[in-house]
C-alpha positions as CSV (number, residue, x, y, z in Angstrom):
1,M,14.8,-16.6,5.1
2,T,18.3,-15.8,6.2
3,M,18.7,-15.3,10.0
4,L,20.6,-12.1,10.8
5,P,22.4,-11.3,14.1
6,E,20.9,-8.8,16.5
7,P,21.7,-5.2,15.4
8,A,24.6,-3.5,17.3
9,C,22.5,-0.4,17.7
10,E,18.9,0.1,18.6
11,M,18.5,1.9,15.3
12,G,19.9,-0.9,13.2
13,Y,23.1,-2.5,11.8
14,S,26.4,-0.7,11.9
15,L,28.5,-0.7,8.7
16,Q,30.9,-3.2,10.2
17,Q,28.0,-5.6,11.0
18,V,26.8,-5.3,7.5
19,E,30.2,-6.1,6.2
20,D,30.4,-9.1,8.5
21,V,27.1,-10.4,7.2
22,V,27.4,-9.8,3.5
23,G,31.2,-9.9,3.1
24,A,33.7,-7.2,2.0
25,E,33.2,-8.2,-1.7
26,R,29.5,-7.5,-1.5
27,L,29.8,-4.2,0.4
28,P,29.9,-2.1,-2.8
29,A,26.7,-3.8,-4.0
30,F,25.1,-3.1,-0.6
31,R,26.1,0.6,-0.9
32,A,24.5,0.7,-4.3
33,F,21.4,-1.0,-3.0
34,M,21.2,1.7,-0.2
35,M,21.8,4.6,-2.6
36,M,18.2,5.7,-2.6
37,R,17.2,4.4,0.8
38,A,17.2,6.1,4.2
39,H,19.7,5.2,6.9
40,A,20.6,6.8,10.3
41,T,23.7,8.2,11.9
42,C,24.4,7.1,15.5
43,P,26.9,8.9,17.7
44,G,28.2,5.5,19.0
45,H,28.0,3.4,15.8
46,G,28.3,5.8,12.9
47,E,26.2,4.9,9.8
48,V,23.4,2.6,10.8
49,F,21.2,0.7,8.4
50,F,17.7,-0.3,9.2
51,P,17.1,-4.1,9.7
52,F,14.4,-4.2,7.0
53,D,16.9,-2.9,4.3
54,V,19.7,-5.2,5.4
55,G,17.4,-8.2,5.5
56,Q,16.0,-7.3,2.0
57,F,19.5,-7.1,0.5
58,V,20.6,-10.3,2.1
59,E,17.6,-12.1,0.8
60,R,18.2,-10.8,-2.7
61,V,21.8,-11.7,-2.9
62,T,21.5,-15.1,-1.2
63,R,18.4,-16.2,-3.2
64,A,19.3,-19.6,-4.6
65,D,17.5,-19.0,-7.9
66,D,18.0,-15.7,-9.6
67,T,16.8,-17.2,-12.8
68,D,13.1,-16.9,-11.8
69,L,11.4,-14.2,-14.0
70,K,8.8,-13.5,-11.3
71,A,11.4,-12.9,-8.6
72,R,13.3,-10.5,-10.9
73,R,10.2,-8.6,-11.7
74,E,9.3,-8.3,-8.0
75,A,12.8,-7.0,-7.3
76,M,12.3,-4.3,-9.9
77,I,8.9,-3.4,-8.5
78,D,10.6,-2.9,-5.1
79,I,13.4,-0.8,-6.5
80,V,11.3,1.4,-8.7
81,A,8.8,1.9,-5.9
82,S,11.5,3.1,-3.5
83,W,12.7,5.5,-6.2
84,H,9.2,6.8,-6.6
85,L,8.8,7.4,-2.8
86,D,12.0,9.4,-2.9
87,G,10.8,11.4,-5.9
88,S,13.6,10.0,-8.2
89,R,13.3,9.0,-11.8
90,P,15.7,6.6,-13.5
91,N,17.5,7.9,-16.6
92,A,17.8,5.9,-19.8
93,A,21.0,4.2,-18.7
94,G,19.4,3.1,-15.4
95,M,16.3,1.7,-17.2
96,A,18.5,-0.2,-19.7
97,I,20.3,-1.9,-16.7
98,L,16.9,-2.8,-15.2
99,R,15.8,-4.3,-18.5
100,D,19.0,-6.4,-18.7
101,Y,18.3,-7.7,-15.2
102,V,14.7,-8.6,-15.8
103,A,15.7,-10.3,-19.1
104,G,18.2,-12.4,-17.1
105,E,21.3,-11.0,-18.9
106,I,22.9,-9.9,-15.6
107,D,22.4,-11.0,-12.0
108,F,21.2,-8.9,-9.1
109,E,24.7,-8.0,-7.8
110,E,25.9,-6.9,-11.3
111,M,22.7,-4.8,-11.7
112,F,23.5,-2.8,-8.5
113,R,27.2,-2.6,-9.4
114,R,26.3,-1.0,-12.8
115,M,23.6,1.3,-11.2
116,T,26.3,3.0,-9.1
117,G,27.6,4.8,-12.1
118,T,24.4,6.0,-13.7
119,G,23.4,8.7,-11.3
120,L,19.8,7.4,-11.9
């Protein structure tokens, strides 16, 4: 498990902290990951992301072996479950992207990059 720094805010990680942790090149993938997840707004820190979500994203993108079918399936269960809790349903394009990921044709970051354009 990746160790994260202490959040800058009592509510969670500021956007700058997230960028410091994941890197500027992965920030769009993080934004896509957070698309259907809750976050807070703090008067002193702006957008604030909950530690659980930041940790989950970091674990997914830093996982050494993205070729494990079971791990890919578990990732999909997490994603689809979060959509269900929000009352969202993926469209055909979104489901095709998920199938490509589970089949091992694209990696986790590419899946989230593609998902940003689907509108679910």
